Residue frames as a rotation matrix with the C-alpha (Angstrom) as fourth column:
MET 1
0.940 -0.314 0.134 75.71
0.311 0.628 -0.713 188.39
0.139 0.712 0.688 8.91
SER 2
0.538 -0.826 -0.167 79.42
-0.133 -0.279 0.951 188.29
-0.832 -0.490 -0.260 9.74
GLN 3
0.955 -0.290 -0.068 81.97
-0.053 0.059 -0.997 188.93
0.293 0.955 0.041 7.02
SER 4
0.598 -0.800 -0.046 85.51
0.492 0.322 0.809 187.64
-0.632 -0.507 0.587 7.36
VAL 5
0.915 -0.399 0.052 88.29
-0.222 -0.609 -0.762 189.94
0.336 0.686 -0.646 6.14
SER 6
0.464 -0.821 -0.333 91.94
0.826 0.537 -0.173 188.96
0.320 -0.195 0.927 6.16
THR 7
0.427 -0.410 -0.806 94.42
0.503 -0.633 0.588 191.15
-0.751 -0.657 -0.064 7.99
SER 8
-0.647 -0.721 0.251 96.21
0.570 -0.238 0.786 191.82
-0.507 0.651 0.565 4.72
ASP 9
-0.262 0.646 0.717 92.99
0.812 -0.253 0.525 192.93
0.521 0.720 -0.459 3.02
ALA 10
0.704 0.539 -0.462 92.07
0.710 -0.561 0.427 195.15
-0.029 -0.628 -0.778 5.96
LEU 11
0.021 -0.793 -0.609 95.51
0.462 -0.532 0.710 196.79
-0.887 -0.296 0.355 5.93
ASP 12
-0.728 -0.244 0.641 95.25
0.684 -0.181 0.707 197.35
-0.056 0.953 0.299 2.17
GLU 13
0.216 0.900 0.378 91.87
0.816 -0.379 0.435 199.03
0.535 0.215 -0.817 2.64
LEU 14
0.685 -0.004 -0.728 93.20
0.573 -0.614 0.543 201.23
-0.449 -0.789 -0.418 5.45
ARG 15
-0.415 -0.898 -0.144 96.20
0.526 -0.366 0.768 202.26
-0.743 0.243 0.624 3.34
ALA 16
-0.528 0.309 0.791 93.93
0.765 -0.232 0.601 203.16
0.370 0.922 -0.114 0.43
LEU 17
0.605 0.787 -0.119 91.70
0.740 -0.501 0.450 205.17
0.294 -0.360 -0.885 2.76
ALA 18
0.322 -0.580 -0.748 94.73
0.545 -0.533 0.647 206.96
-0.774 -0.616 0.145 4.23
ALA 19
-0.707 -0.594 0.385 95.92
0.634 -0.290 0.717 207.88
-0.314 0.750 0.582 0.72
THR 20
-0.077 0.781 0.619 92.48
0.789 -0.332 0.517 209.28
0.610 0.528 -0.591 -0.14
ILE 21
0.767 0.366 -0.527 92.34
0.635 -0.550 0.542 211.30
-0.091 -0.751 -0.654 3.07
ASN 22
-0.087 -0.891 -0.446 95.88
0.583 -0.409 0.702 212.61
-0.808 -0.199 0.555 2.60
ALA 23
-0.659 -0.122 0.742 95.05
0.738 -0.294 0.607 213.73
0.144 0.948 0.284 -0.94
ARG 24
0.330 0.890 0.315 91.99
0.726 -0.452 0.518 215.63
0.603 0.058 -0.795 0.32
ASN 25
0.908 0.094 -0.409 93.88
0.395 -0.522 0.756 217.35
-0.142 -0.848 -0.511 3.12
ARG 26
0.076 -0.958 0.276 97.08
0.975 0.012 -0.224 218.48
0.211 0.286 0.935 1.42
ASP 27
-0.054 -0.062 0.997 96.14
0.249 -0.967 -0.047 222.13
0.967 0.246 0.068 1.95
LEU 28
0.922 0.377 -0.083 95.86
0.152 -0.155 0.976 221.83
0.355 -0.913 -0.201 5.74
THR 29
0.046 -0.898 0.438 98.64
-0.698 -0.343 -0.629 223.20
0.715 -0.277 -0.642 7.88
GLU 30
-0.554 -0.312 -0.772 100.04
0.276 0.806 -0.524 220.98
0.786 -0.503 -0.360 10.61
GLN 31
-0.972 0.214 0.094 98.34
-0.181 -0.435 -0.882 223.20
-0.148 -0.874 0.462 13.20
GLU 32
-0.209 0.949 -0.237 94.96
-0.971 -0.173 0.164 222.87
0.115 0.264 0.958 11.45
ALA 33
-0.013 0.145 -0.989 95.35
-0.251 0.957 0.144 219.08
0.968 0.251 0.024 11.33
ASP 34
-0.844 -0.344 -0.411 96.26
0.308 0.317 -0.897 219.01
0.439 -0.884 -0.162 15.04
ASP 35
-0.774 0.607 0.180 93.24
-0.603 -0.619 -0.503 221.18
-0.194 -0.498 0.845 15.88
ILE 36
0.067 0.807 -0.586 90.91
-0.846 0.358 0.396 218.83
0.529 0.469 0.707 13.97
ALA 37
-0.249 -0.237 -0.939 92.43
0.132 0.952 -0.276 215.77
0.959 -0.193 -0.206 15.66
ASP 38
-0.991 -0.129 -0.020 92.10
0.045 -0.192 -0.980 217.38
0.123 -0.973 0.196 19.11
ARG 39
-0.437 0.897 0.056 88.45
-0.896 -0.429 -0.117 218.26
-0.081 -0.102 0.992 18.47
PHE 40
0.099 0.450 -0.888 87.71
-0.547 0.770 0.329 214.72
0.831 0.453 0.322 17.24
VAL 41
-0.569 -0.394 -0.722 89.32
0.329 0.696 -0.639 213.09
0.754 -0.601 -0.266 20.28
ARG 42
-0.950 0.253 0.183 87.50
-0.294 -0.528 -0.797 215.49
-0.105 -0.811 0.576 22.63
ASP 43
-0.131 0.958 -0.256 84.18
-0.965 -0.064 0.253 214.63
0.226 0.280 0.933 20.96
VAL 44
-0.006 0.074 -0.997 84.84
-0.152 0.986 0.074 210.89
0.988 0.152 0.005 21.24
VAL 45
-0.848 -0.356 -0.393 85.79
0.324 0.239 -0.915 211.15
0.419 -0.904 -0.087 24.92
ASP 46
-0.742 0.639 0.204 82.73
-0.655 -0.625 -0.424 213.32
-0.144 -0.448 0.882 25.65
ASP 47
0.094 0.789 -0.608 80.52
-0.794 0.427 0.432 210.70
0.600 0.442 0.666 23.96
MET 48
-0.263 -0.266 -0.927 82.13
0.194 0.927 -0.321 207.88
0.945 -0.265 -0.192 25.95
ILE 49
-0.998 -0.056 0.015 81.58
0.002 -0.286 -0.958 209.79
0.058 -0.957 0.286 29.20
ALA 50
-0.417 0.909 -0.007 77.95
-0.909 -0.417 -0.018 210.45
-0.020 -0.001 1.000 28.27
GLU 51
0.239 0.480 -0.844 77.45
-0.548 0.784 0.291 206.75
0.802 0.393 0.450 27.49
GLY 52
0.727 0.026 0.686 78.98
-0.670 0.247 0.700 205.75
-0.151 -0.969 0.197 30.83
LYS 53
0.851 -0.443 -0.283 81.85
0.223 0.791 -0.570 203.88
0.476 0.422 0.772 29.16
VAL 54
-0.310 -0.936 -0.166 84.48
0.670 -0.091 -0.737 205.92
0.674 -0.340 0.656 31.00
LYS 55
0.748 0.447 -0.491 84.48
0.664 -0.511 0.546 208.08
-0.007 -0.734 -0.679 34.10
PHE 56
-0.117 -0.755 0.646 86.24
0.596 -0.573 -0.563 211.42
0.795 0.319 0.517 34.21
ASP 57
0.553 0.189 -0.812 87.15
0.800 -0.392 0.454 213.47
-0.233 -0.900 -0.368 37.27
ALA 58
0.412 -0.347 0.842 88.06
0.473 -0.708 -0.524 217.04
0.778 0.615 -0.127 36.28
GLY 59
0.988 0.050 -0.148 89.15
0.155 -0.412 0.898 217.82
-0.016 -0.910 -0.415 39.83
ASP 60
0.328 -0.943 -0.060 92.85
0.489 0.115 0.865 217.35
-0.808 -0.313 0.498 39.07
VAL 61
0.203 -0.229 0.952 92.87
0.968 -0.097 -0.230 219.20
0.144 0.969 0.202 35.75
């Protein structure tokens, strides 16, 4: 079942979610937030590599 959501409604929902997340994370330092973001991105990339969605050559790193 497909549900149609307007762009405006989607943006409103994302803004509300961002406000909720910001309120929960006010005690994080900028470094802690960066570390969490780095770990999240690394996990996503690792998952995409494992699923064969992207190829990664660590030879140049």
